[in-house]
N, C-alpha and C positions, 0 to 999 in steps of 0.2 A: 454293793454300794449301799451305804446308809443314808437315809433321808429322814429328817425330822423337822417339825415345825418349830420356830422360835417365836416365843410370845414376846411381843414388843410393848403390849400394853395389858396389863393385868386384869382390867375390867372388861373381858371379853364375855359376851353372852350369845349363845347360839339358839335360834329359835327355829323350830320345825326341822323336819328330817333333811331338808336340801340345803341347809346353811352350813358353811364351814367344810364341805367335802372337797378333797383334792381331785383334780382332773388329771388323767394321764394323757400326755401328748408325746409326739415323736421326740421331742427334745427333753422329756422328762416330766415329772408331775409339777402342777402349779397349785397354788391355794387360791380359792375365790374369796377369802376373807382378808380384808385390808390390814388387819393387824398381825398376820402370820406370814412368814416366808419360808420357802423351801431352800435348804442348803446342803449340798453334798459335802460330807466331812471326811469320807474314806471310801475307797473301793478295793476289791481284791480279795475279800474273804470268801470262802467256798460256800458254806451253808450257815450263815448267821441266824440265830434264833431269838436272841434277846440282848439288850444292852442295859447298862446302868452307869450312872455318872458318879465318880469319885469326887470330881471337881468340874468346873466349867469346861476345861479342855482335857479332861482325863476320864476315859471311858473304858469300862470293862465290857467285853463282848463275848457271849457264849456262842459256840458252834455245835452243830448236830453231832459231830464226831467226838464230843466230850472235852474239846479244847476251850480254854477260857483265854482270850487275847487282851492285851491292854493297848489302847490307842492314846498317845499323849500328843496334843497339838497336832493332829492329823497324821501322825507317824506310828505305825505298829511297832511294837517293840521287838527285838530280835528273837526273843524266846517266849513261849507261852508262859502265862502266869500259872497255869494249872492244866493237868491232863487227867480226866476221869475216865475209868473204864466203864463205858455205857453199852447198852443193847441198841444197836443201830438198825435193827429190822424195821422196814417200812418207815412209818413216820416217828418212830422212837428215837431216843438219843438225849442229848442234853438240851432240854426244852427251854429253860429259863434261868435267870439269876435276879438277885435283887441285893441292894446294899442298905445296911442300917449303921448309922454312926451314933455311938454314945459319946456326946460332946462332953459330958461330965467326966468320964473316964478316959476320953481321948482313944477309943477303940472303935475301929470299923469292922463290922462282920459282913461277910459275903455269903448268901444263902443261895444253894444251887438246887434246881428241880431236875432230876433226870431219872432214868429207869436203868437198873443194872441188868446185866445179862444172867438169865436164869441158868443154873447148873443143876443137871439131873444125874443121878447115879443109877 
């Protein structure tokens, strides 16, 4: 399940360590800040580690096993965008991704952070 805050007012200021923290309740988390709300956008991924937005309703999601999934308008695509051979020992795996778009050249780059499996001879 992915949960993210949606900023409704761009002039948000958090003061002190207790402001803006989400509370976990039996029905799910809630935000105690009046300009943020929590919205479930997708569920069903095994071990998601990171996400990045290509567009407002177009999300890339990395999973620990090395899979990059794409979710468009709340629906996961039939096939992964990418599968990387990663070391899945303990907390290792595909740890994160980020997106950079060069608007002048109209090129979008996706950067992955992962640990490859070590091979010893």
